[in-house]
C-alpha positions in Angstrom: 2.6 32.8 145.8 5.4 34.7 144.0 8.9 35.0 145.4 12.1 36.7 144.4 15.1 34.6 145.3 18.7 36.0 145.3 21.4 33.4 145.4 21.0 30.2 143.4 23.9 28.1 144.8 23.7 24.7 146.4 21.0 25.8 148.9 19.2 28.5 147.1 19.0 26.6 143.8 17.5 23.6 145.6 15.1 25.8 147.6 13.9 27.4 144.3 13.2 24.0 142.8 11.3 22.8 145.9 9.2 25.9 145.9 8.4 25.5 142.1 7.5 21.8 142.8 5.0 23.1 145.3 3.4 25.4 142.7 4.9 28.7 143.7 6.4 31.2 141.2 10.1 31.8 141.8 12.0 34.6 140.0 15.7 33.9 140.6 18.7 36.1 140.5 22.4 35.0 140.8 25.7 36.5 139.8 26.3 33.5 137.5 24.4 34.1 134.2 23.7 30.4 133.7 21.4 30.1 136.7 19.4 33.3 136.9 16.0 34.3 135.4 16.8 38.0 135.5 20.0 39.9 134.9 19.9 42.5 137.7 18.2 43.2 141.0 16.3 46.0 139.3 14.9 43.4 136.9 14.0 41.1 139.8 11.9 43.8 141.5 10.3 44.7 138.3 9.2 41.1 137.6 7.5 40.8 141.1 3.9 42.0 141.8 3.4 44.2 145.0 3.5 43.5 147.8 6.8 41.7 147.0 8.7 39.1 149.0 12.4 38.8 148.3 14.5 36.0 149.8 18.2 36.6 150.2 20.4 33.5 150.1 23.9 34.8 149.8 27.0 34.4 152.1 26.7 36.1 155.5 28.6 39.2 156.2 29.3 41.9 153.6 27.6 40.1 150.7 24.3 40.0 152.7 24.7 43.5 154.1 25.3 44.9 150.5 22.3 43.0 149.2 19.9 44.1 151.9 21.0 47.7 151.6 20.4 47.7 147.8 17.1 46.0 148.2 16.0 48.6 150.7 16.5 51.3 148.0 14.6 49.3 145.4 11.6 47.9 147.3 8.4 49.8 148.4 6.5 50.1 151.7 4.7 46.8 152.5 7.3 44.6 150.8 9.3 42.0 152.8 12.9 40.9 152.8 13.8 37.5 154.1 17.5 36.7 155.0 17.9 33.0 154.8 21.7 32.9 155.1 23.8 32.4 158.2 23.9 36.1 159.3 24.8 37.1 162.8 21.6 38.0 164.7 22.9 41.5 165.5 23.3 42.1 161.8 19.5 41.3 161.4 18.7 44.0 163.9 20.6 46.6 162.1 18.9 45.5 158.8 15.5 45.7 160.5 15.9 49.3 161.5 17.1 50.2 158.0 14.1 48.5 156.4 11.5 49.7 158.9 12.5 53.3 158.2 11.2 52.7 154.6 8.2 50.6 155.6 9.7 47.4 154.5 9.3 44.2 156.5 12.3 42.2 157.5 12.5 38.5 158.5 15.6 36.5 159.5 15.3 32.8 158.7 17.7 30.2 160.0 17.7 27.4 157.5 18.9 23.8 158.1 18.9 20.9 155.7 21.9 21.4 153.5 22.0 19.8 150.1 19.4 17.3 151.2 16.6 19.8 151.7 15.3 19.6 148.2 13.9 16.2 148.9 13.7 16.1 152.7 12.6 19.7 153.4 14.3 22.5 155.4 14.0 23.1 159.2 13.1 26.8 159.5 13.7 29.1 162.5 12.3 32.6 161.8 12.3 36.0 163.4 10.1 38.9 162.6 6.7 40.4 163.2 3.5 38.2 163.0 2.2 40.1 160.1 5.5 39.8 158.1 5.8 36.1 158.9 2.2 35.6 157.8 2.9 37.1 154.4 5.7 34.6 153.8 4.0 31.6 155.5 3.1 29.7 152.3 6.8 29.7 151.3 7.8 28.4 154.7 5.1 25.7 154.5 6.5 24.6 151.1 10.1 24.5 152.3 9.6 22.8 155.7 9.5 19.0 156.0 6.2 17.2 156.1 4.8 17.1 159.6 5.6 13.8 161.4 2.7 11.8 162.8 2.3 10.2 166.2 1.5 6.6 167.1 -2.2 7.2 166.2 -1.4 8.8 162.8 -2.2 12.3 163.9 0.1 15.0 162.6 2.4 16.6 165.1 2.4 20.4 164.5 5.4 22.5 165.1 8.1 20.2 163.9 10.4 21.7 161.3 9.2 25.2 161.6 9.1 27.8 164.4 8.4 31.6 164.6 11.0 32.0 167.3 10.4 35.6 168.2 11.2 39.1 166.9 13.9 40.0 164.3 17.1 38.2 165.3 15.5 35.3 167.0 15.6 33.1 163.9 19.4 33.4 163.3 20.1 33.3 167.1 18.2 29.9 167.2 20.2 28.7 164.1 23.5 29.9 165.8 22.7 27.6 168.8 21.6 24.8 166.5 25.0 25.0 164.8 26.9 25.1 168.0 25.2 21.9 169.0 26.1 20.5 165.6 29.7 21.2 166.2 29.6 19.3 169.5 27.8 16.3 168.0 30.1 16.0 165.1 33.2 16.2 167.4 31.7 13.4 169.6 31.1 11.2 166.6 34.6 11.9 165.2 36.3 11.1 168.6 34.4 7.8 168.9 35.4 6.9 165.4 39.1 7.6 166.1 39.1 5.4 169.3 37.4 2.5 167.4 40.0 2.8 164.6 42.9 3.1 167.1 42.5 -0.4 168.6 43.1 -3.8 167.1 40.2 -5.3 168.9 37.6 -3.7 166.5 37.8 -5.4 163.1 34.9 -3.6 161.4 34.9 0.0 162.4 32.3 1.0 159.7 30.1 -1.8 160.7 30.1 -0.7 164.3 29.2 2.9 163.4 26.4 1.6 161.1 25.1 -0.6 164.0 24.5 2.5 166.1 22.0 3.9 163.5 19.1 1.7 164.7 17.7 1.4 168.2 20.4 3.3 170.0 20.2 6.5 172.0 22.9 8.2 169.8 21.3 7.6 166.4 20.8 10.8 164.3 20.9 12.1 160.8 24.6 13.1 161.4 25.4 9.5 162.3 23.7 8.4 159.1 25.8 10.8 157.2 29.0 9.4 158.9 28.0 6.0 157.8 27.6 7.2 154.2 31.1 8.8 154.4 32.6 5.5 155.6 30.9 3.5 153.0 32.5 5.8 150.4 36.0 5.8 152.1 36.2 3.3 155.0 39.5 4.7 156.4 38.7 8.3 155.3 42.1 8.1 153.6 40.9 10.6 150.9 40.0 13.4 153.4 42.4 15.7 155.2 41.6 16.3 158.8 41.1 19.9 158.4 37.8 21.6 159.5 36.7 25.2 158.9 34.0 26.9 160.9 31.3 29.1 159.5 31.4 31.5 162.4 28.3 30.3 164.2 30.2 28.1 166.7 32.2 31.2 167.6 29.1 33.3 168.0 27.5 30.6 170.2 30.5 30.5 172.5 30.6 34.4 172.7 27.0 34.5 173.7 27.6 31.7 176.3 30.3 33.9 177.8 28.1 37.1 177.6 25.2 35.3 179.3 27.3 33.3 181.8 26.0 29.9 180.4 28.5 27.0 180.8 29.1 25.5 177.3 32.3 23.4 177.8 31.4 20.8 175.1 30.5 23.2 172.3 33.6 25.4 173.2 35.9 22.3 173.1 34.5 21.3 169.7 35.2 24.8 168.3 38.7 24.8 169.6 39.2 21.3 168.1 38.5 22.8 164.7 41.2 25.4 165.3 43.6 22.6 166.1 42.8 20.8 163.0 44.2 23.6 160.9 47.7 23.5 162.4 50.5 21.6 160.7 52.5 21.8 163.9 50.9 23.0 167.1 52.7 25.8 168.7 50.9 24.9 172.0 52.3 21.3 171.8 55.7 22.6 171.0 55.6 24.6 174.2 54.3 21.4 176.1 57.2 19.3 174.6 59.8 22.0 175.6 58.4 22.2 179.1 58.5 18.4 179.6 62.1 18.4 178.4 63.0 21.3 180.7 61.5 19.9 183.9 61.9 16.2 183.3 64.5 15.7 180.7 61.8 13.9 178.5 62.7 13.3 174.8 61.8 15.8 172.2 61.6 15.3 168.5 63.8 17.3 166.1 61.9 19.4 163.5 63.9 18.3 160.5 65.2 14.8 161.1 62.3 13.8 163.3 64.8 11.9 165.3 64.6 11.6 169.1 67.1 13.9 170.8 67.9 13.6 174.5 69.4 16.3 176.7 73.1 16.2 177.3 
């Protein structure tokens, strides 16, 4: 089928290539002139045959909101917009109302696979009506990973793609996925730190690599940690600073709103906040309190020498 794709960065560019390899026609637009097939959104719409499907793959928040709003003015009744970025599910619901008023379909697609998706495929979690999803299904089928097989060689349907529910369900599912991802990465990181902290373990990368086969904690994330340690065994070239895309925060917010206990995911989110502090105000207060009630030593800010109370 034919698809308009807006946003040809690391993810969008690879998705366009995967779709073309599958025989689909992709007309791409990007703010960068060197990547795009057309120079404006108007040209993009003009290059597509009705009913059109336009996939938006730009940063979440204002860039996506502005793009969807502009597309809603350019597209016709019967066309479909797919938001494949990391938008908050409540934004999807607002966009859906805007589009429905004009007869335009709207789908939110949570996409996982990162820069490896070109070769491995992308896991897709989508929200929308059955009719709209059916219009885009050939694209979803081309993007998702090949179906795995069971012990008898039979395909196992459902893996790698799900129509999760109405508009908003796709990005809500991806939000929870990313919250789980936060916790898994934090657990691997903490395990790595303990291994590296003791003299008993002489081959930390080797231990981590040994976990990738036959253990209950093996995963693709663990494979990627092995890859990172192969490139930098002590991780000396990396600063321990971790941003968050927002989805971990949204996951914890929803846990609070729905009274669902999420101590592990919440702790992993707060650990990322801690990683950005040069000198933790919390731990300054803790050090001051230890000094006040027990006379415990504190470290001076400038000389970093131990000071003891008089």
